[in-house]
C-alpha positions in Angstrom: 68.1 -184.5 66.1 66.2 -182.4 68.6 66.7 -178.7 69.2 68.4 -179.3 72.5 71.0 -181.6 70.8 72.3 -178.8 68.5 75.2 -176.8 69.8 72.9 -173.7 70.1 70.2 -175.8 71.8 72.7 -177.3 74.3 74.0 -173.8 75.2 70.5 -172.5 75.8 69.4 -175.5 77.8 72.6 -175.3 79.9 72.0 -171.5 80.4 68.5 -172.3 81.7 69.8 -175.0 84.1 72.6 -172.7 85.4 70.0 -169.9 85.9 67.7 -172.3 87.8 70.5 -173.6 89.9 71.5 -170.0 90.9 67.9 -169.2 91.8 67.7 -172.4 93.8 70.7 -171.4 95.9 69.5 -167.8 96.3 65.9 -168.4 97.1 65.0 -172.1 97.3 62.5 -174.0 95.2 60.0 -171.2 95.2 62.4 -169.0 93.4 62.4 -171.3 90.4 59.7 -170.1 88.1 59.6 -170.1 84.3 59.8 -166.4 84.0 62.5 -165.9 86.6 64.7 -168.6 85.0 64.3 -167.2 81.5 65.1 -163.7 82.7 68.2 -164.9 84.6 69.4 -166.8 81.6 68.7 -163.9 79.2 66.4 -166.1 77.1 62.8 -165.8 76.0 60.1 -167.1 78.4 59.1 -169.8 75.9 62.5 -171.4 76.0 61.8 -172.9 79.4 58.9 -174.9 78.1 60.7 -175.6 74.9 63.7 -177.3 76.5 61.9 -178.7 79.6 58.6 -180.6 79.6 57.7 -179.3 83.1 58.8 -177.2 85.9 59.6 -180.4 87.8 62.0 -181.4 85.0 63.7 -178.0 85.2 64.0 -178.2 89.0 65.5 -181.7 88.7 68.1 -180.5 86.2 68.9 -177.5 88.5 69.3 -179.8 91.6 71.5 -182.2 89.6 73.6 -179.4 88.3 74.1 -177.9 91.7 75.0 -181.3 93.1 77.5 -182.0 90.4 79.1 -178.6 90.9 79.4 -179.1 94.7 80.8 -182.6 94.4 83.4 -181.5 91.7 84.5 -178.6 93.9 84.8 -180.9 96.9 86.8 -183.5 95.1 89.1 -180.8 93.8 89.5 -179.4 97.3 90.3 -182.9 98.6 92.9 -183.4 95.8 94.7 -180.2 96.9 94.6 -181.3 100.6 98.0 -182.7 101.8 98.1 -186.4 102.9 97.6 -186.7 106.7 96.5 -183.0 106.8 95.3 -183.3 110.4 92.4 -182.7 112.6 91.7 -179.0 111.9 91.7 -179.6 108.2 89.4 -182.6 108.6 86.9 -180.5 110.5 86.9 -177.7 108.0 86.5 -179.9 105.0 83.6 -181.8 106.6 81.9 -178.5 107.4 82.5 -177.3 103.8 80.9 -180.5 102.5 77.9 -180.3 104.7 77.3 -176.6 104.8 78.9 -175.4 101.6 82.3 -173.9 100.9 81.3 -170.7 99.1 82.2 -167.4 100.6 78.7 -166.7 101.7 78.2 -170.2 103.1 79.2 -169.2 106.6 76.5 -166.7 106.6 73.5 -167.8 108.6 71.1 -167.0 105.7 73.1 -169.0 103.2 73.1 -172.0 105.6 69.4 -171.6 106.2 68.7 -171.6 102.5 70.8 -174.7 102.1 68.8 -176.6 104.7 65.5 -175.4 103.4 66.6 -176.8 100.0 67.4 -180.1 101.6 64.1 -180.3 103.5 62.2 -179.1 100.5 63.6 -181.9 98.4 61.8 -184.4 100.7 58.5 -182.9 99.6 59.3 -183.5 96.0 59.1 -187.2 95.2 60.5 -186.8 91.8 63.8 -185.7 93.4 64.2 -188.7 95.7 66.2 -190.9 93.3 68.6 -188.1 92.7 68.9 -187.3 96.4 69.5 -190.9 97.2 72.3 -191.0 94.6 73.8 -187.8 96.1 73.6 -189.2 99.6 75.8 -192.2 98.5 78.3 -189.8 96.9 78.4 -187.6 100.0 79.2 -190.6 102.2 81.9 -191.8 99.9 83.4 -188.3 99.8 83.3 -188.0 103.6 85.1 -191.3 104.0 87.8 -190.1 101.5 88.2 -186.9 103.6 88.8 -188.9 106.8 91.3 -191.1 105.0 93.1 -188.2 103.3 93.4 -186.3 106.6 94.8 -189.4 108.4 91.8 -190.6 110.5 90.0 -193.9 110.4 86.3 -193.9 109.7 83.5 -196.3 109.1 79.9 -196.0 107.9 78.6 -195.5 111.5 81.0 -192.7 112.2 80.1 -191.0 108.9 76.4 -191.2 109.8 77.1 -189.8 113.3 79.1 -186.9 111.8 76.3 -186.0 109.4 73.6 -186.2 112.1 75.8 -184.2 114.6 76.4 -181.3 112.1 72.8 -181.3 110.9 71.5 -181.2 114.5 74.0 -178.5 115.6 73.1 -176.3 112.6 69.4 -176.7 113.0 69.6 -175.8 116.7 71.7 -172.8 115.9 69.1 -171.7 113.3 66.2 -172.2 115.6 68.0 -170.2 118.4 68.8 -167.5 115.8 72.4 -168.1 116.6 74.6 -165.8 114.6 77.0 -168.4 113.2 75.6 -172.0 112.6 79.0 -173.0 111.1 80.8 -172.0 114.3 78.2 -174.0 116.4 78.7 -177.1 114.1 82.5 -176.7 114.3 82.4 -176.6 118.1 80.1 -179.7 118.4 82.1 -181.6 115.7 85.4 -180.9 117.3 84.2 -182.0 120.7 82.7 -185.2 119.4 85.7 -186.2 117.3 88.2 -185.5 120.0 86.5 -188.0 122.4 
C-alpha cells in the first residue's frame, strides 16, 4: 500500500489536485508551481513531490480534474433541461459548454484564460491523449444537447459550431471586444438560423 492509497494520502493528493486545478483556471499553466499548489492546498511543499513524480504529472491530474468537473456539471445541466427546450436554450448551453458556465465565465478575462489553457495544452505533448479523449466527450455532449433541445445534428454541424464559436471568441479577444460570449452568441444564432 502506497501513501497515496491510504485515506489520508488520498485526501492530501486530492487537495493538491483541486488546488492545481483552481490555479490552472485562475492563471493558466504558469500558475501551477509546486510552492503555489502546496500553499493553496494548505500542505507542506514536499507533499507535491511526494504524491506526484513530476510537475507534468500534477498538471495532467489538474487538467483531468478540471475536465471531469466541467463535464459532470454540463451533463447535470443537460439533465435539468426540458425536452425540446428550444433554440435559445440550445444556444446558451452550447456557449456554456465551449466558454464555461461559471459566473465569471462571461467575463472577457475568464474566457481569455480558458482559451490560453486550450492553446497551452497543445504545447504540452503529455496532455494530448487526455485532450483527445476530452474532445470526443465534448462532441458527444454537444450532440446530446442538440437532441435534447429538439434540433437535428451530425458530426459536421458539431465541428462547424465549435469552429464558429472559437473563431468568434478569438476575434472578440483580439479586438479587445468587451464581451466575447455576446459576440459568439450573435454569430452562433445567425449561423444556426440559416
